C-alpha positions in Angstrom: 20.5 7.2 -98.1 17.8 7.6 -100.7 14.3 6.2 -100.1 11.5 5.4 -102.4 8.4 7.5 -101.9 5.1 5.7 -101.6 2.5 6.2 -104.3 -1.3 6.6 -104.1 -1.6 2.8 -104.3 0.4 2.3 -101.1 -1.8 4.9 -99.2 -5.0 3.2 -100.3 -3.4 -0.1 -99.3 -2.7 1.4 -95.9 -6.5 1.8 -95.4 -6.8 -2.0 -96.0 -4.2 -2.6 -93.4 -5.8 -0.4 -90.8 -9.2 -2.2 -91.0 -8.0 -5.5 -89.6 -6.2 -3.7 -86.7 -9.4 -1.7 -86.0 -11.4 -4.9 -85.9 -8.9 -6.7 -83.7 -8.7 -3.8 -81.2 -12.5 -3.2 -81.3 -13.2 -6.8 -80.3 -11.3 -6.1 -77.0 -14.0 -3.8 -75.9 -17.1 -4.5 -78.0 -18.6 -6.6 -75.3 -18.5 -3.9 -72.6 -22.0 -2.6 -73.2 -23.3 -6.0 -74.2 -22.4 -7.7 -70.9 -25.7 -6.9 -69.2 -27.7 -8.3 -72.2 -25.4 -11.3 -72.5 -25.6 -12.0 -68.8 -29.4 -12.0 -69.0 -29.5 -14.4 -71.9 -26.7 -16.9 -71.3 -26.6 -16.5 -67.5 -22.8 -16.9 -67.2 -21.2 -17.3 -63.8 -18.8 -14.5 -62.6 -15.8 -16.6 -63.7 -17.4 -17.4 -67.1 -18.1 -13.7 -67.6 -14.5 -12.8 -67.0 -13.3 -15.5 -69.4 -15.7 -14.3 -72.1 -14.0 -10.9 -71.9 -10.5 -12.0 -71.2 -9.9 -15.1 -73.4 -9.7 -13.1 -76.6 -6.9 -10.9 -75.3 -5.1 -13.9 -73.7 -4.9 -15.8 -77.0 -3.8 -12.7 -78.8 -1.0 -12.0 -76.4 0.1 -15.6 -76.4 0.2 -16.1 -80.2 1.2 -12.8 -81.8 4.9 -13.6 -81.7 4.3 -17.0 -83.2 2.2 -15.6 -86.0 4.5 -12.7 -86.7 7.4 -15.1 -87.3 5.1 -17.4 -89.4 4.2 -14.5 -91.6 7.9 -13.8 -92.3 8.2 -17.4 -93.5 5.0 -18.2 -95.5 4.2 -14.6 -96.6 2.8 -11.7 -94.7 -0.1 -11.0 -97.1 -1.0 -14.7 -97.3 -1.2 -14.9 -93.5 -3.4 -11.7 -93.5 -5.8 -13.4 -95.8 -6.0 -16.6 -93.8 -6.5 -14.6 -90.6 -9.3 -12.5 -92.2 -11.2 -15.6 -93.2 -11.0 -17.3 -89.8 -11.8 -14.0 -88.0 -15.1 -13.7 -90.0 -16.0 -17.4 -89.4 -15.4 -17.2 -85.7 -17.3 -14.0 -85.5 -20.3 -15.8 -87.0 -19.9 -18.6 -84.4 -19.7 -16.1 -81.5 -22.8 -14.2 -82.7 -25.0 -17.3 -82.5 -23.4 -19.0 -79.4 -26.2 -20.4 -77.2 -24.1 -21.1 -74.1 -21.3 -19.4 -72.2 -18.9 -22.3 -73.1 -19.6 -21.9 -76.8 -19.1 -18.2 -76.6 -15.8 -18.6 -74.7 -14.6 -21.1 -77.4 -15.6 -18.7 -80.2 -13.9 -15.8 -78.5 -10.7 -17.9 -78.2 -10.7 -18.7 -81.9 -11.3 -15.0 -82.5 -8.2 -14.3 -80.5 -6.2 -16.9 -82.5 -7.3 -15.3 -85.8 -6.6 -11.8 -84.4 -3.1 -12.9 -83.7 -2.8 -14.0 -87.3 -4.1 -10.6 -88.6 -2.1 -8.3 -86.3 1.6 -8.6 -87.0 1.2 -8.8 -90.8 -0.3 -5.3 -90.9 2.6 -3.4 -89.3 5.2 -5.6 -91.1 3.6 -4.8 -94.5 3.7 -1.1 -93.7 7.5 -1.4 -93.5 7.5 -3.0 -97.0 5.2 -0.3 -98.5 6.6 2.8 -96.9 10.4 3.0 -97.2 10.8 6.7 -96.6 11.2 7.3 -92.8 8.9 10.3 -92.7 6.2 8.6 -94.7 6.5 5.4 -92.7 6.1 7.4 -89.4 2.9 9.0 -90.8 1.6 5.6 -91.9 2.4 4.1 -88.5 0.6 7.0 -86.8 -2.5 6.3 -88.8 -2.1 2.6 -88.0 -1.8 3.4 -84.3 -5.0 5.5 -84.5 -6.8 2.4 -85.8 -5.2 0.3 -83.1 -5.9 2.6 -80.2 -9.1 4.1 -81.6 -10.6 0.6 -82.2 -10.7 0.0 -78.5 -12.7 3.2 -78.0 -14.9 2.6 -81.1 -15.9 -0.8 -79.8 -18.4 0.5 -77.3 -19.9 2.9 -80.0 -20.5 0.0 -82.3 -21.7 -2.1 -79.5 -24.2 0.6 -78.3 -25.6 1.1 -81.8 -26.1 -2.6 -82.5 -27.6 -3.3 -79.1 -30.1 -0.4 -79.6 -31.5 -2.2 -82.7 -30.5 -5.9 -82.4 -29.6 -8.7 -80.0 -26.2 -9.0 -78.2 -24.8 -11.3 -80.8 -25.0 -8.7 -83.5 -21.9 -7.0 -82.1 -19.9 -9.8 -83.8 -21.8 -9.8 -87.1 -20.3 -6.4 -88.1 -16.9 -8.2 -88.5 -18.1 -10.4 -91.4 -18.6 -7.8 -94.2 -15.4 -6.1 -93.2 -13.4 -9.3 -93.4 -14.9 -10.0 -96.9 -13.7 -6.6 -98.0 -10.2 -7.4 -96.8 -10.2 -10.7 -98.7 -11.2 -8.9 -101.9 -9.0 -5.8 -101.7 -5.9 -7.3 -100.0 -4.5 -9.3 -103.0 -5.1 -6.2 -105.3 -3.4 -3.6 -103.2 -1.0 -5.2 -100.8 2.5 -6.6 -101.7 3.6 -10.0 -100.7 6.8 -10.5 -98.7 8.4 -13.6 -97.3 11.9 -13.8 -95.8 14.5 -15.6 -98.0 16.3 -18.5 -96.4 14.3 -18.1 -93.2 15.2 -21.5 -91.9 13.0 -23.9 -90.0 10.1 -22.6 -87.9 10.8 -22.8 -84.1 7.8 -24.9 -83.1 9.1 -25.5 -79.6 9.6 -21.8 -79.1 6.0 -21.2 -80.3 4.6 -23.6 -77.8 6.7 -22.2 -75.0 5.6 -18.6 -75.8 1.9 -19.5 -75.5 2.6 -21.7 -72.4 4.3 -18.8 -70.7 1.7 -16.1 -71.3 -1.5 -18.0 -70.4 -0.6 -19.2 -66.9 1.0 -15.9 -65.9 -2.0 -13.8 -67.0 -4.5 -16.4 -65.5 -2.6 -16.5 -62.2 -2.6 -12.7 -61.9 -6.3 -12.5 -62.7 -7.1 -15.1 -60.0 -4.7 -13.5 -57.6 -6.4 -10.2 -57.9 -9.8 -11.7 -57.5 -9.2 -14.3 -54.8 -6.1 -13.1 -53.0 -2.8 -14.9 -52.3 -3.5 -18.6 -52.5 -1.3 -21.6 -53.1 -3.0 -22.4 -56.4 -2.6 -18.9 -57.8 1.0 -18.7 -56.9 1.7 -22.1 -58.3 0.1 -21.3 -61.6 2.1 -18.1 -62.0 5.3 -19.9 -61.0 4.7 -22.4 -63.7 4.3 -19.6 -66.2 7.5 -17.9 -65.1 9.4 -21.1 -65.2 8.2 -21.7 -68.8 9.2 -18.1 -69.6 12.8 -18.9 -68.5 12.7 -21.9 -70.7 11.4 -19.8 -73.6 14.3 -17.3 -73.2 16.8 -20.1 -73.1 15.3 -21.6 -76.2 15.5 -18.2 -78.0 19.1 -17.9 -77.1 20.1 -21.3 -78.4 17.7 -21.9 -81.4 19.2 -21.6 -84.9 16.1 -19.7 -86.1 14.5 -18.2 -82.9 11.0 -16.6 -82.9 12.6 -13.3 -81.8 16.2 -12.1 -81.8 16.8 -11.2 -78.2 19.7 -9.1 -79.2 17.3 -6.4 -80.4 16.4 -5.7 -76.7 19.9 -4.2 -76.4 18.6 -1.4 -78.4 17.4 1.1 -75.8 14.6 2.5 -77.9 13.3 -0.9 -78.8 13.2 -2.4 -75.3 11.8 0.7 -73.7 9.1 1.0 -76.4 7.9 -2.5 -75.7 7.6 -1.7 -72.0 5.7 1.6 -72.7 3.1 -0.3 -74.7 2.4 -2.6 -71.8 2.0 0.3 -69.4 -0.1 2.4 -71.7 -2.6 -0.3 -72.7 -2.7 -1.7 -69.1 -4.1 1.6 -68.0 -6.2 2.5 -71.0 -8.1 -0.8 -71.7 -8.4 -1.7 -68.0 -9.9 1.6 -67.2 -12.2 1.7 -70.3 -13.9 -1.4 -68.8 -15.1 0.8 -65.9 -15.9 4.0 -67.9 -18.3 2.3 -70.3 -20.3 0.7 -67.5 -20.4 3.9 -65.5 -21.9 5.8 -68.4 -24.5 3.2 -69.1 -25.4 1.8 -65.7 -24.7 4.7 -63.2 -25.5 7.7 -65.4 -28.3 5.8 -67.0 -27.8 6.2 -70.7 -29.0 3.7 -73.3 -26.3 1.6 -75.0 -26.5 3.8 -78.1 -26.4 7.0 -76.2 -23.5 5.8 -74.1 -21.7 4.7 -77.2 -22.1 8.0 -78.9 -20.8 9.8 -75.8 -17.6 7.8 -76.1 -16.9 9.2 -79.6 -14.7 12.1 -78.3 -12.1 9.5 -77.1 -11.3 8.0 -80.5 -11.4 11.4 -82.0 -8.8 12.6 -79.5 -6.6 9.7 -80.5 -6.8 10.7 -84.2 -5.8 14.3 -83.3 -2.8 13.4 -81.2 -1.5 10.7 -83.5 -1.6 13.2 -86.4 1.0 15.5 -84.7 3.5 12.8 -83.9 5.3 12.7 -87.3 5.9 16.5 -87.4 7.1 16.6 -83.8 9.5 13.7 -84.3 11.5 15.8 -86.8 12.9 18.0 -84.0 11.9 16.4 -80.6 13.4 13.2 -79.3 11.1 10.2 -79.0 11.5 9.8 -75.3 10.1 13.3 -74.7 7.2 12.7 -77.0 6.3 9.4 -75.4 6.7 10.8 -71.9 4.5 13.8 -72.7 1.8 11.4 -73.9 1.9 9.4 -70.7 1.7 12.6 -68.6 -1.3 13.7 -70.5 -2.9 10.3 -69.9 -2.1 10.6 -66.2 -4.0 14.0 -66.1 -7.0 12.2 -67.7 -6.9 9.6 -65.0 -6.7 12.4 -62.3 -9.8 13.9 -63.7 -11.6 10.5 -63.4 -10.7 10.3 -59.7 -13.2 13.1 -59.2 -16.1 11.1 -60.6 -19.2 10.7 -58.4 -22.5 9.2 -58.9 -24.1 12.6 -59.4 -21.3 14.0 -61.6 -22.1 15.6 -64.9 -21.6 13.4 -67.9 -19.0 15.9 -69.3 -16.6 14.9 -66.5 -16.5 11.3 -67.6 -16.3 12.2 -71.3 -13.4 14.7 -70.8 -11.5 12.4 -68.5 -11.7 9.5 -70.9 -10.8 11.7 -73.9 -7.7 13.1 -72.2 -6.6 9.6 -71.3 -7.0 8.5 -74.9 -5.3 11.6 -76.3 -2.2 10.8 -74.2 -2.0 7.2 -75.3 -2.5 8.4 -78.9 0.5 10.7 -78.6 2.8 8.0 -77.1 2.1 4.9 -79.2 3.1 5.8 -82.8 6.7 6.5 -81.7 7.0 3.2 -79.9 5.8 1.3 -83.0 8.2 3.2 -85.2 11.2 2.6 -83.0 10.4 -1.2 -82.8 9.9 -1.7 -86.5 12.9 0.4 -87.5 15.2 -1.6 -85.2 14.5 -4.9 -87.0 16.2 -6.3 -90.1 13.8 -6.6 -93.1 13.6 -10.4 -92.9 12.5 -10.2 -89.2 10.1 -7.3 -89.3 7.1 -9.6 -88.9 8.4 -11.0 -85.7 9.4 -7.6 -84.4 6.0 -6.1 -85.4 4.4 -8.7 -83.2 6.1 -7.3 -80.1 4.3 -4.0 -79.7 1.0 -5.7 -80.4 1.9 -8.5 -77.9 2.6 -5.8 -75.4 -0.6 -4.0 -76.2 -2.8 -7.0 -75.8 -1.0 -8.4 -72.8 -1.2 -4.9 -71.2 -4.9 -4.6 -72.0 -5.6 -8.1 -70.7 -3.7 -7.4 -67.5 -5.5 -4.1 -67.1 -8.9 -5.7 -67.3 -7.8 -8.5 -65.0 -6.0 -6.4 -62.4 -7.9 -3.1 -62.4 -11.2 -4.9 -63.0 -10.5 -7.1 -60.0 -9.5 -4.2 -57.8 -12.7 -2.4 -58.7 -14.7 -5.6 -58.2 -13.2 -6.0 -54.7 -14.1 -2.4 -53.8 -17.6 -2.9 -55.1 -18.2 -6.2 -53.4 -16.9 -4.9 -50.1 -19.1 -1.8 -50.1 -22.3 -3.4 -51.4 -22.3 -6.2 -48.9 -24.3 -4.3 -46.2 -27.1 -3.4 -48.8 -27.7 -7.0 -49.8 -28.5 -8.2 -46.3 -32.0 -9.6 -46.1 -32.1 -10.5 -49.8 -32.4 -14.2 -50.9 -29.0 -15.7 -51.3 -29.2 -16.0 -55.0 -30.2 -12.4 -55.4 -27.6 -11.2 -53.0 -24.9 -13.1 -54.9 -26.0 -11.6 -58.2 -26.1 -8.1 -56.7 -22.6 -8.5 -55.1 -21.2 -9.9 -58.3 -21.5 -6.8 -60.5 -23.3 -3.5 -61.0 -25.2 -5.1 -63.9 -26.3 -7.9 -61.5 -27.5 -5.4 -59.0 -29.5 -3.5 -61.6 -31.1 -6.8 -62.7 -32.0 -7.7 -59.1 -33.4 -4.2 -58.4 -35.8 -4.4 -61.3 -37.5 -7.3 -59.6 -37.8 -5.7 -56.2 -40.3 -3.3 -54.9 -39.2 0.3 -55.4 -38.7 1.0 -51.7 -36.1 -1.9 -51.7 -34.8 -1.8 -55.2 -34.0 1.9 -55.4 -31.7 1.9 -52.3 -30.0 -1.2 -53.6 -29.3 0.4 -57.0 -28.1 3.6 -55.4 -25.7 1.7 -53.1 -24.5 -0.3 -56.0 -23.8 2.8 -58.1 -21.9 4.4 -55.2 -19.8 1.3 -54.7 -19.0 1.0 -58.4 -18.1 4.6 -58.6 -15.7 4.2 -55.7 -14.1 1.4 -57.6 -13.7 3.6 -60.6 -12.0 6.3 -58.5 -9.5 3.8 -57.1 -8.8 2.3 -60.6 -8.2 5.9 -61.8 -5.6 6.5 -59.1 -3.8 3.3 -60.0 -3.9 4.3 -63.7 -2.5 7.7 -63.0 0.4 6.4 -60.9 1.3 3.8 -63.5 1.3 6.5 -66.3 3.5 8.9 -64.3 6.0 6.1 -63.4 6.1 5.2 -67.1 6.8 8.8 -68.1 9.7 9.1 -65.7 11.1 5.7 -66.8 10.8 6.7 -70.5 12.7 10.0 -70.0 15.5 8.3 -68.1 15.9 5.3 -70.5 15.4 7.0 -73.8 17.2 10.3 -73.2 19.7 9.6 -76.1 17.5 7.7 -78.5 16.8 9.4 -81.8 13.8 8.9 -84.1 14.8 7.1 -87.3 15.5 9.6 -90.0 14.9 12.6 -87.7 16.9 15.8 -87.1 16.5 15.5 -83.3 19.9 16.0 -81.7 20.8 13.5 -79.0 21.5 14.7 -75.6 25.1 15.5 -74.7 27.1 13.1 -72.6 28.8 9.8 -72.9 26.8 7.0 -74.6 26.7 3.3 -73.6 27.7 0.6 -76.1 24.0 -0.4 -76.5 23.1 3.3 -77.3 25.8 3.7 -79.8 24.7 0.5 -81.5 21.1 1.7 -81.5 22.0 5.0 -83.1 24.3 3.7 -85.8 22.2 0.7 -86.9 21.5 1.0 -90.6 18.0 1.9 -91.6 16.0 -1.3 -92.2 14.9 -1.2 -95.8 12.5 -4.0 -96.9 13.5 -6.3 -99.7 11.6 -5.8 -103.0 8.1 -7.3 -102.7 7.5 -10.5 -104.7 4.2 -9.9 -106.4 
């Protein structure tokens, strides 16, 4: 099969596609350093603080599939332009929010617009890069933007907080979205599926109604323990999820073709994305706060010391395309997860008096492993889809990324918070109830309380808080390492016969299942000519 080679215009257009993904991913973590400043200004409750962080990712996870399908119907470039405009407007609203409620609402709209941006970028890559090798390189660069954005977020946050107020971390989105609006129509092709049929509105409602209660229930379960209310909320989400699957099986024009999950490379790749981002984003929530509040760096200094992590992602994503020519995808992905597990193992050794290098090396190794695994999963997912459904398929890895990241913050964050609260309790005895609640709520709260206490009282409280928080980091790192190793074993077992599209990697010997034969003989998905 012959494939058209991309020109310089397509490669410049790729840069325009990476920028929205970078912004979308960056906004997952841009608030990490800003939380202490935000807390001092808006004074959110512990629940409001979690929602300020989580609601963005929840809306992304719930709406990506809907927006990917919508882009296939109305035009992928058009949807990208709409999303860029709304993203910029909601960033402006978030920057000047004067209450916790308004910030939560603005972050929710940011999540909606991020869901509009995300699927169009990966789907348009399939239109612009028809050669398998070039497409794999383009997806690797796109993945570097997606994974690196989460790591760059704290850097941007640290720089802005060093010079401006906390709301400035959102203002940086505005000039970038203007750039997308100007260059997108000039450099990006338009594509819409012919004869796409009616949009499955009921399926869209069910997909959102499934994700939100499940994620909310898990977050509350991890924070409050097993309660009737938490179990009931998750049960509602699971029941709605069953209805969603039934709807997708029966709908004439479903949001997602469930038959694609019979492709072993496709289904395993979706699962790997959940596992990888669960550990990476959930743990990054701890690492940024440790560097700032335990080690004692300023936001800018802390942000600069996180730079090795995104650089590690760039390095490892750059080697994926050459490796895929001779090594099976399952081995590449599993190797990445093992590398990430080693990074988490390094972080289990972190102590309050540890050198900064230990945290930097551990975080960088984790990021490097994720950067090695993710490009292959995105390539396998996009390549399995027919051209008219690439937008919907492209939403799946990003849905898995955002859902995994949200679950990581919720579950690992709640585990760490439980360890912290349990260990700090003895040190808050004798404090006024309001001060004790603030100190037990978070490390940032303890730091704020300690500033208003005499040194003979404040210093021991701050030391105890740092010790308790670091213990939470260690336990979260153990959990991350276990999850990554389990993912690596599962990947090797499930993908042992899966080949990279267009590669020379020979499949393993042995009988193949019907699903595996179908996956390996599926024709290469070549996008239809773009309609300019």
